[in-house]
C-alpha positions in Angstrom: 42.1 142.9 59.8 44.2 145.9 58.6 46.1 147.6 61.4 48.0 149.5 58.7 46.2 150.8 55.7 49.2 152.3 53.9 52.8 151.8 54.8 55.2 154.2 53.1 58.2 152.9 55.1 60.7 155.2 56.6 62.1 157.8 54.1 65.8 158.6 54.5 65.1 162.3 54.3 62.6 162.2 57.2 64.0 159.4 59.4 60.5 158.7 60.7 58.0 156.0 59.7 55.1 157.2 57.5 52.0 155.0 58.0 48.2 155.3 57.9 46.8 153.2 60.7 43.4 151.6 60.4 42.4 152.5 64.0 43.4 156.1 63.6 41.7 156.5 60.3 38.4 155.2 61.7 38.8 157.6 64.6 39.2 160.5 62.2 36.3 159.4 60.0 34.1 159.0 63.1 35.0 162.4 64.4 34.3 164.1 61.0 31.0 162.3 60.4 29.8 162.8 64.0 30.5 166.6 63.8 29.0 166.9 60.3 25.8 165.1 61.5 25.6 167.2 64.7 25.9 170.5 62.7 23.2 169.3 60.3 20.9 168.4 63.2 21.7 171.7 64.9 20.6 173.7 61.9 17.3 171.8 61.7 16.7 172.4 65.4 17.5 176.1 65.2 20.8 176.0 67.1 24.2 177.3 66.1 26.2 174.6 64.2 29.5 176.2 65.2 28.9 175.3 68.8 29.0 171.7 67.9 32.3 172.1 66.1 33.7 173.5 69.3 32.1 170.7 71.3 33.6 168.2 68.9 37.1 169.5 69.5 36.7 169.2 73.2 35.1 165.8 72.9 38.0 164.6 70.7 40.6 165.7 73.2 38.7 164.4 76.2 37.8 161.2 74.3 41.3 160.3 73.4 42.9 161.2 76.7 40.1 159.6 78.8 40.0 156.4 76.7 43.7 156.0 76.8 43.9 156.8 80.6 41.2 154.2 81.3 43.1 151.6 79.3 46.4 152.4 81.1 44.6 152.1 84.5 43.0 148.8 83.4 46.4 147.3 82.3 48.1 148.4 85.5 45.4 146.9 87.7 45.2 143.7 85.6 49.0 143.2 85.9 49.7 144.5 89.3 50.7 141.1 90.6 53.3 140.7 87.8 56.6 142.2 89.0 58.0 142.1 85.5 55.2 144.2 84.0 55.9 147.9 83.4 54.6 150.6 81.1 57.0 153.4 79.9 55.7 156.8 79.2 56.0 156.2 75.4 53.9 153.0 75.7 51.3 154.9 77.7 51.0 157.6 75.0 51.1 155.2 72.0 47.6 154.8 70.7 48.5 153.5 67.2 48.0 149.9 68.3 44.6 150.5 69.8 44.3 150.5 73.6 41.3 152.9 74.0 38.4 152.2 76.3 35.2 153.8 75.0 33.7 154.4 78.4 36.8 156.3 79.6 36.7 158.5 76.6 32.9 159.2 76.9 33.2 160.2 80.5 36.0 162.7 80.1 34.6 164.0 76.8 31.2 164.5 78.5 32.8 166.4 81.3 34.6 168.7 78.9 31.6 169.3 76.7 29.3 169.9 79.7 31.9 172.4 81.1 31.9 174.2 77.7 28.1 174.4 77.4 27.7 175.6 81.0 30.4 178.2 80.5 28.6 179.5 77.3 25.3 179.4 79.1 23.7 177.3 76.5 20.7 174.9 76.9 22.6 171.8 78.0 19.8 169.3 77.6 18.9 170.4 74.1 22.5 170.2 72.9 23.1 166.8 74.5 20.0 165.5 72.6 21.5 166.7 69.4 24.9 165.1 70.2 23.4 161.7 71.2 23.1 160.4 67.7 26.6 161.5 66.8 28.0 159.6 69.7 26.6 156.3 68.3 27.8 157.1 64.8 31.2 157.8 66.2 31.1 154.5 68.2 30.3 152.6 65.0 33.5 153.9 63.4 35.4 153.1 66.6 34.2 149.5 66.5 35.3 149.4 62.8 38.7 150.5 64.0 38.7 147.7 66.5 37.9 145.2 63.7 40.8 146.6 61.6 43.1 146.5 64.6 42.1 143.0 65.8 41.3 144.2 69.4 38.1 143.8 71.4 37.7 140.3 69.9 35.0 137.7 70.7 35.3 134.4 72.4 35.5 131.0 70.8 32.6 129.7 68.8 31.8 126.6 66.7 33.9 126.3 63.5 30.6 125.5 61.7 28.9 128.7 62.7 28.6 130.9 59.6 29.2 134.1 61.5 32.4 132.9 63.1 35.5 135.0 62.3 39.1 133.8 61.7 41.8 136.4 62.3 45.2 136.2 60.6 48.4 135.4 62.5 49.9 138.6 61.2 48.1 141.2 59.2 49.4 142.7 56.0 49.1 146.4 55.1 46.5 147.1 52.4 49.2 149.0 50.5 52.8 148.2 51.3 55.4 150.6 50.0 57.9 149.7 52.6 61.1 148.2 51.2 61.5 145.6 54.0 61.7 141.9 53.3 58.5 140.0 53.2 54.8 141.0 52.9 54.5 142.5 56.3 55.1 146.0 57.6 58.3 146.6 59.5 56.1 147.9 62.3 54.3 144.5 62.7 55.4 143.0 66.0 54.0 139.7 67.4 50.9 137.8 66.3 47.5 139.4 66.3 45.8 139.8 69.7 43.3 137.0 69.1 46.1 134.6 67.8 48.3 135.4 70.8 45.4 134.7 73.3 44.6 131.4 71.7 48.3 130.4 72.0 48.2 131.1 75.7 44.9 129.4 76.3 46.0 126.2 74.6 49.3 126.1 76.4 47.7 126.7 79.7 45.2 123.9 79.0 48.0 121.5 78.2 49.9 122.5 81.3 46.9 121.9 83.5 46.7 118.4 82.1 50.4 117.9 83.1 51.6 117.8 79.5 55.4 118.5 79.4 55.0 119.9 75.9 52.8 122.7 77.1 55.4 125.5 76.9 56.5 124.4 73.4 52.9 124.6 72.2 52.9 128.2 73.0 54.7 128.7 69.8 52.7 126.2 67.8 49.8 128.3 66.8 46.2 127.1 66.8 46.1 126.4 63.1 47.9 126.3 59.8 45.4 127.3 57.2 42.1 127.7 59.0 41.2 124.3 60.5 44.4 122.3 60.2 46.1 122.1 63.7 49.9 122.0 63.4 52.2 122.2 66.4 55.2 122.5 64.2 55.1 126.3 64.0 57.0 126.3 67.2 60.4 127.1 65.8 59.0 129.5 63.2 56.9 131.8 65.3 58.0 131.9 68.9 61.1 132.5 70.8 63.1 132.2 72.8 64.8 129.0 74.0 65.6 129.1 77.7 67.1 126.3 79.9 63.8 125.5 81.5 64.2 121.9 82.7 61.0 119.9 82.6 60.4 117.8 85.7 58.8 115.1 83.6 61.3 114.6 80.8 64.4 116.7 81.6 63.9 118.4 78.2 64.4 122.0 77.3 61.4 124.0 76.1 60.9 127.5 74.7 59.3 130.2 76.7 56.5 132.4 75.3 57.9 135.4 73.5 56.1 135.7 70.1 58.4 136.4 67.2 58.3 139.7 65.4 57.8 139.5 61.6 61.1 141.3 61.0 63.0 138.2 61.9 61.0 135.8 59.6 62.6 134.5 56.4 61.6 133.1 53.1 62.5 129.6 51.9 66.1 128.5 52.6 68.2 126.1 50.6 71.3 125.6 52.8 71.7 122.6 55.0 70.4 123.9 58.3 72.1 121.1 60.4 75.5 121.1 58.9 77.2 123.1 61.7 75.7 121.1 64.6 76.6 117.8 62.9 80.2 118.6 62.2 83.2 118.1 64.5 83.1 120.7 67.4 86.6 122.0 66.5 85.6 122.4 62.8 82.5 124.4 64.0 84.8 126.5 66.2 86.9 127.4 63.2 83.8 128.5 61.3 82.7 130.6 64.3 86.2 132.3 64.4 85.8 133.2 60.7 82.7 135.4 61.4 83.4 136.6 65.0 85.4 139.4 66.3 88.1 138.3 68.9 86.1 135.2 69.5 82.7 136.8 70.1 79.6 137.7 68.1 77.3 140.7 68.7 73.9 141.1 67.1 75.3 143.0 64.1 77.9 140.3 63.3 75.3 137.6 64.0 72.9 139.1 61.4 75.7 139.5 58.9 76.7 135.8 59.3 73.0 134.9 59.2 72.5 136.7 55.9 75.4 134.8 54.3 74.0 131.5 55.6 76.9 129.3 54.5 79.3 129.3 57.4 78.7 128.9 61.2 75.1 130.1 60.8 72.8 128.6 58.1 70.0 131.1 57.9 67.2 129.9 60.2 68.9 130.7 63.6 67.6 133.7 65.5 69.5 136.2 67.6 66.6 136.7 70.0 66.7 132.9 70.7 70.5 132.7 70.9 70.9 135.7 73.3 69.0 133.6 75.9 72.3 131.7 76.2 74.4 134.8 76.8 75.7 133.7 80.3 77.6 137.0 80.8 74.7 139.2 79.8 77.0 141.5 77.8 75.1 141.2 74.5 77.8 139.1 72.9 78.2 135.3 72.4 81.4 133.3 72.6 81.7 130.0 70.8 80.5 127.9 73.8 77.4 130.0 74.3 76.5 129.9 70.6 77.2 126.1 70.4 75.0 125.6 73.4 72.2 127.4 71.6 72.6 125.3 68.4 72.8 122.0 70.2 69.9 122.8 72.5 67.8 123.8 69.5 68.6 120.6 67.7 67.9 118.5 70.8 64.5 120.1 71.2 63.6 119.6 67.6 64.7 116.0 67.9 62.4 115.5 70.9 59.5 116.8 68.7 60.6 114.6 65.8 57.4 112.3 66.0 55.4 115.4 64.9 57.9 115.8 62.1 57.3 112.3 60.8 60.3 110.6 62.3 60.2 107.5 64.5 61.8 107.6 68.0 63.5 110.8 69.4 65.9 108.6 71.3 68.6 108.3 68.6 69.6 110.3 65.6 68.3 109.0 62.3 68.7 110.2 58.7 64.9 110.4 58.4 64.7 112.6 61.4 67.5 114.9 60.3 65.9 115.2 56.8 62.5 116.1 58.4 64.1 118.7 60.7 66.2 120.2 57.9 63.2 120.5 55.6 61.2 122.1 58.5 63.9 124.7 59.2 64.1 125.5 55.5 60.4 126.3 55.2 59.2 129.6 54.0 58.1 131.4 57.2 56.3 134.2 55.3 54.2 131.6 53.5 53.4 129.8 56.7 52.4 133.0 58.5 50.2 134.2 55.6 48.2 130.9 55.8 47.9 130.7 59.5 44.7 131.9 61.2 42.9 131.7 64.5 40.2 129.3 65.4 36.7 130.7 64.9 35.6 133.5 67.3 32.4 135.4 67.8 32.0 138.5 65.6 32.2 140.9 68.6 33.5 144.0 66.6 30.9 143.5 63.8 28.1 143.2 66.3 29.3 146.3 68.0 29.1 148.2 64.7 25.6 147.0 64.1 24.5 147.8 67.6 25.8 151.4 67.4 24.1 152.0 64.1 20.8 150.6 65.3 20.9 152.8 68.4 21.7 155.8 66.2 18.6 155.0 64.2 16.4 154.5 67.3 17.6 157.8 68.9 16.8 159.6 65.6 13.2 158.2 65.6 12.7 159.0 69.3 14.1 162.5 68.9 11.2 163.3 66.5 8.6 162.3 69.2 10.3 163.6 72.3 8.2 165.6 74.8 11.0 166.8 77.0 14.4 168.0 76.1 17.3 165.9 77.5 15.3 162.7 77.4 17.0 161.4 74.3 20.5 161.6 75.9 19.1 160.1 79.1 17.6 157.2 77.1 21.0 156.7 75.5 22.5 156.5 79.0 20.1 153.7 79.8 19.9 151.7 76.6 23.6 151.7 75.4 24.9 150.4 78.7 22.4 147.6 78.5 23.6 146.5 75.1 27.2 147.0 76.1 26.7 144.7 79.1 25.5 142.0 76.7 28.4 142.6 74.3 30.9 142.2 77.0 29.7 138.7 77.6 30.6 137.6 74.1 34.1 139.2 74.1 37.2 137.4 75.2 39.7 140.1 75.8 38.7 140.5 79.5 38.1 137.7 82.0 34.4 137.4 83.0 32.0 134.8 84.3 28.5 136.0 84.8 27.3 132.8 86.5 30.0 133.3 89.2 29.5 137.0 89.5 32.8 137.9 87.8 32.2 141.0 85.6 34.5 143.0 83.4 35.3 146.6 84.3 33.0 147.7 81.4 30.1 145.7 82.8 30.5 147.4 86.2 30.7 150.8 84.4 27.5 149.8 82.4 25.7 149.2 85.6 26.7 152.5 87.0 25.7 154.4 83.8 22.4 152.6 83.7 21.7 153.8 87.2 22.7 157.3 86.3 20.6 157.2 83.1 17.6 156.0 85.1 18.0 158.9 87.6 18.3 161.3 84.6 15.1 160.0 83.1 13.2 160.4 86.4 14.6 163.9 87.0 13.8 165.1 83.5 10.3 163.6 83.7 9.2 164.8 87.1 11.6 167.6 88.2 12.5 169.7 85.1 10.5 171.7 82.7 9.9 170.2 79.3 11.8 172.9 77.5 15.4 173.7 78.3 15.1 177.3 77.5 14.7 179.7 74.5 16.0 178.7 71.0 19.0 180.4 69.3 16.6 182.9 67.5 14.8 183.7 70.7 18.1 184.2 72.5 19.3 186.5 69.8 16.0 188.4 69.8 16.2 188.8 73.5 
């Protein structure tokens, strides 16, 4: 998984981030290879290669716009019951993190290419046959982009299955020239898509069982290493604390808001519990030393956090603390900050059995030592060694499927008896394989036994029907040839 291939950081002279994204790189390579292959096949078939360069440009524009538009529509429909969900215009236009649906791109790209061929009065069926193989080659690169990006992932599989894949919690750039702290790019946000989904699935399962620790486990992560479950990543990798009272225990648990890598830290040496264990008035004096007129904003908080020897000790997080901003003004007074620190300690004390301490009912030196060591841990190291549970290799199988279809279409092209039949066969065969692939993916809800299909499966059924009609029309209603060749047209 390499969402970012090269991260140059953000040069001061430019003020904009310079990064080479894995998904975008695969899109470019797929476009270049697809056009080069189409031009080569065009020359062998006696057609103008330049036509396919023009077709490629229209297909690229239509493909990106259509694929992104389909994704945005899918997300809006999927989350229409959630009043808090919204997509800004910038988020709609941002394709660097993936979010492209192949079918949406194919449909709009096909419309634009067909319009171009018709406008130029070119033999449409012949040109579509030449383009068919390039479509599958481009799809193979697109699925490679999905693999690098971590999207379009498979469902859970046995840990013993040799083809199972384990995705990282956070992905590192292949080459990182960014000057930010830690091994991750400053652009890296929350956990990888697969990791985030497994966090949610596990928490929901616990909540259905009536386990009060369910929300806390949202932050825990499925694994530390590959197969070693560890719920103690809660403090490290998810925020924020919110006063959500549990009906079973009266405790306070964190809500799901995966932590961005920019707030992670390396190993700490300061006593992380010194402030919360001192006299309240002594803590107030420490707060006054770092605050401005009795309040801390994010800039002052981060400055105190970097010093790590006064009121803040280094492991506290602004994103967590601001949940206790009662006034909502983006600043914390002493009482709000103290509420955050004590709530944080109380929650960790309740989880003390998982930290090796005895009973969470009373404070003990052993529990404090365990919590302190836990808060001092190197979060970068923990993140680097945390991976998902095994999932089916959906992206890799997608690459293999696309290349096999490209090879099959190449063979069929040599034996075709009617022009247009190769593209029509693609319209039938690819949706069949895509329908099957959707059943092993886990990024969209589906249950074939109950008749619950993904949007791509519905689209596959529609395209199979259209492809079947095309095959019948070409076989029984149209002439075998789609018209004169380029040489014949020029001679005429």
